[in-house]
N, C-alpha and C positions, 0 to 999 in steps of 0.2 A: 566498666559495664559493657557487655556484649549483647547486641540484638541482631536478629536475622529476619529479613523480609524476602518475599519472592517476587520476581519480575520475569521478563523474557527478553530474548534477542531474536531478531529476524534473520534467518538463513535462507535466502531466496524468498519463497512465499511461505515457508514453514517457520513456526516459532519454536524455540527451544527454551527450556527453563534456565533462569539465571538466579542464583542466590546472592542477595545483597547483604553482606555482613558489615555491621557498623560497630566499631569499638571506640569507646570514650575512656581515656585513661589519663591519670595525672601527668603533668609535664608542661613544657612551654606550648602555648596555643599554636596549633597547626591543623590543617585540614588536607589530607592526602587521599586521593582516589587511585586505586591500583586494580589491575585486572584487564589490561589492554584497552583502556578507554580512548576514544577519539577526542577531538577538540571540544565537541559539543558536550560530551560527558564530563570532561575535565572542568569545563566552565560551570558545571552544576554547583560547584562549591559556592560561587557568588550568588547564584539564584536561590539556592537552599538557605543560605545564611540570611539574605534579605527577606525571603518569604516567611521564615520562622519568626524573625524579629517583628516584621510588619503585621504578623498575625497575633501579636501580643503573647508569644510563647518564648520560653527561655532558650537561649543558645549558649552552650557551655564554653567557658574559657579554658579549654583543655586540649589535649592532643587527640585528634579525631582521625581514625583510619577507616576507610571504606574499601572493602574488597568485593569485586564483582566476579563470582565464580560461575563456571570454570575459567580459570585465569588465562588459558591459552586461546580463548574465543574472543575475537575483537568485538567490543561493545560500541554501538553507534547511536547517535541521536539523543534527544532530551527526555526520553521516556523514563529515565531512571531518577529524575528529580523527586517525584512523589515517594517512591520506596526509600530513597536515601533520607529524605526529610522525616518520614514516619519512623524509619529505623533509628534515626538520631533521637527522636522524641521517646521511643521505646527504651533506648539505652539510658535515658535520664529517668526512667521509671514513671513516665507520664502515661504509659499504656500498660494494661495488665500483661503478665507473662503469657506468652503464647497467643496474643491477640492477632499477630501478623501471620501465624502459621497456615491458616486455611484460606488465604486470600492472595490472588495475583494482583500486584499493584503496578500501575503504569500511568504516567502523565507528566506533562511539562508544567513547571511552576512559574507563574509571573512573580514579579517582585512584591506585589501586594498580597501574595498568598493564594490567588485564584489558580484553578487548574485548567490548563489549556489542552486541546485535543492533540493527539499524536497519530501517526500513520500505523497501519497494521492492526487495528482494533479487532477485526474479524479473525485474523490469524491468532491473536492472543487468546480470544475467546475459545477457539478450537483447541488450543493447548490446555486451557483451563478445564474444558470438558473432558479431555483425556486424563488429566491429573486430578479430576474431581475437586477443583478449587472454585471459589467464588472470584468475581472480578470487581475491582474498584478502580475506576478511572474518571476522566473528566466528563462533564455533562455532554460535551459536544461529541463524544464517542459512544455514548450509552446505547442509543438506538441501533447503531451499527453493530456493536458487540452482541446485543440482545437477539440478533438474527440466529445465533447458534442455540439450538434447543438444549434444554437441560442444564443451562448455566445461569446462575443468579448474577446479574450485572447491577452494581450499585453506582449511580452517577453522583459525583461530588463536584460542587462548584468551587469549594475552597479547601485549603489544607486543614483549617479548623473543623469544617464539616466532616472530613475524612477521619480526623482524630476523634471526634465525638462519636462517630459511627463505630469505629473499632473499639472504643472504650465502653460502648453500650449506653452512653448518655442520650443519644438521639440517633436511633437506627434509621438509615436511609431506606426509602422505598425502592424495590428493584425495578429497573427499567423494563418496559415491554417492547417487544418487536413491533415495528410499524405494520399496520394492517394491510397496507398496499405496497407493492413493489415500486421501486424508483425507476419508472420508465424513461425519465429524462424528457427532453424535448420530443415532440411528435416527429417520427421519421418522415422525410420528404416523400411525396407521392409521385409515382411514375406518371400518373395522369396529368401532371403539370407540364409534361413534355409533349410537344406536338411534332408529328413527323418522325423521322428516323426509325421507321418500322423494322428495318433489318437489324439496326443496332439494338433496339429494344428486345427483339426476339433473341439475339445472341446473348444479351445480358440475362434474360429469363432462363435460357437453357443452361448457361454457365453456372448460375446460382443454384438451380434445381439439381444439377449433377455434381456440384462441388468442384467445378473446374476453375482454373485460373483464366484470366481474360486479358487480352491486349487490344487496346483501342487505338487505331491509327487514323488520324483525320486532320484536316486543316484547322488552324486556330479558329475558335468560335463555332465549331460544328456540333458541340454539345457533349464532348467526352466527359468533362468534369461533372456536368449536370447529370449525366447518366450514372456515374459512379456514386455521387452523393445520395442517389435514390436506391442504391443497392441494399442497404440494411432494411429498408421498408419491405423488400420482397422476401426476406428471410423470416422464418418462424420465430416466435418468442422462445427464449431460452427456458429449458426445464429448470426445476429448482436446483438439481445437482450442477447443471451447467452454469446457472446464475451464481451459485455459491463459488464456483471455481473462478469465474470472471471477477466477482466482487473481491475475492482474496487477492488477486493480482493487482487490481486498482487500489485496494487498501494498502498493500505493501508499498506501492508507489506513492502513497500519500494523496491520492486523487479522490477520496471519498469523504473527506472531512466535512464538506458542505452538503452531503447527500444523505439520504436515509433509505433503508430498504435494499433488497437485492437488485442488482442490475439485470433486468429481464430483457432489455433491448440489445440485440447484437451490436457490439461496439464498432465504430468506424474511425479509423486513424488515417491521417493524410499528412505525413511528414514532408517538409520541404526538401528539395534535392540536395541541399547543403548539409543534411543531417550526417553526423559522424557514424562510424561503424558501431561504436558503443551505444549511441543513441538509437540506432536502428535495431540492433540485435540484443543489446543489453550489456551490462558490465560497467566498466569504469573503475576508478580507484576504490570507490565504494559501490559495489555491484548493485545495480537497479534494473528492473524490468525494462526492456527496450520496446520499440514500437510494435515489433512482431508479437510480443507477449501481450501488450495492451490491446492488440487487435484479436486476441484469442477468442474463438467462436464467432468472429465477425469478419469485417472486411478491412484489408490494408490496401490503400490506394496510393500508387506512386505516379504522380503527375510529372510530365517532362522526364520520362523514363531514361532517355539517353544521357541526361545531365547528371544522374547519380554516378558516384565514383565506381569504377569497376570492382574495387575491393569490397565495397558495400554490397553490390549486387551479387558477388560471388558468395558472400556469407549467407545469402538467402537460401542457398542450396539445402543445407541441413534441416532448417526448420520446415521448409516446404516438403521434404521427404519424410522426416521423422515426427513432425508435429510438436517438437520441443527444442529448446536451446540449452546446450550445456556450456557453462562458463567455468573454466578451470583457473584457479588461483593457487598460490603456493600453499595456503592453509586449508583450502576447501574447494570442492567442486559443486557448483550450484546448477540446478535445473529449473527452467522456467517453461511452462506450457506455451506453445505457439502454434496452435492449429487454426489457421485463418485461410481466407480466400483472397488471393492476390489479384487486384485489378490494376493494370498499368496503362498509361496513356502517353502517346508521343505524336509529334507532328511528322508528316510524311517527308520523304527525301525531297530536296528542292527540285528534282527532275520529274516529280510526279505528285499530283495533288489529290488523287482518287482516295476516298476513305475506305479503309479496310478494317473489319472487325473479326478477330480470330479468337477462338477458344483454345487455350493452351492445354 
């Protein structure tokens, strides 16, 4: 018996549709997942098997083949646990025919059958809006996905709840978007800083004009204190900007414990030992870097001369273009990276006078 479910894959900050095909046929018991799965996807076999059995549902002693299409697109992460499990139940005719057709499914399964949150919920909801699909995922992602207008988001705590919802036995209540934006901790106030009138004025002018800023001063003169208060001088993000920032943080898996749009301009301060991929983005599994996580906000580089020359050279393109392009053999990814750079450094040992320059 063959069953088909719909899920998604993240390509940069965009989600693309993935079809999960589950076939249960007679033969020696086996469970194979094909379609360029990574290690986390391949290990879904054990999570799905335990989740189905511990939910009191039958697991077939047959040959199981799961295909994640398109087959030439690499699939990453545990978000395919829920669609694989529901497709497996549908292949056993525990779900009505076509019950999975109009819903985008995503979620990590615990061994007891509960559904855990995944990264990229906002991005998946945007895809569902374009494809006119409903969304079914873990309760921890529901409020985040509900930020997208025009999409019904159904939160499921367990695999059994998802099964009952899709079979029509106990329909879940759609999640509602949070009434208030997630402003996070209150930004630090410049009023806390006493003195440094010239430096304060330079910071205000730089932020107002969208300029980059280099702070040069002896240790303890207040460079870091000034930079940490920079986001408090920037205006709140508009809804379009907030949605753009939230998508990036969601793709990086940084919004699972938050709710609502990120309205406060982000502030990122990586250590000077950060790698090139950590600063710009990329890696074996491409992820947004610090320049993208600082999009529409402030990127602060303390101890500026201690950063590697290669890392600093890679800042040229995002500073000029406002985006980062990461090319791999199979795809070229683009991440937004429009930020204001504030750098701080100690003066030359031969001089200790503080200098504040707008770049």
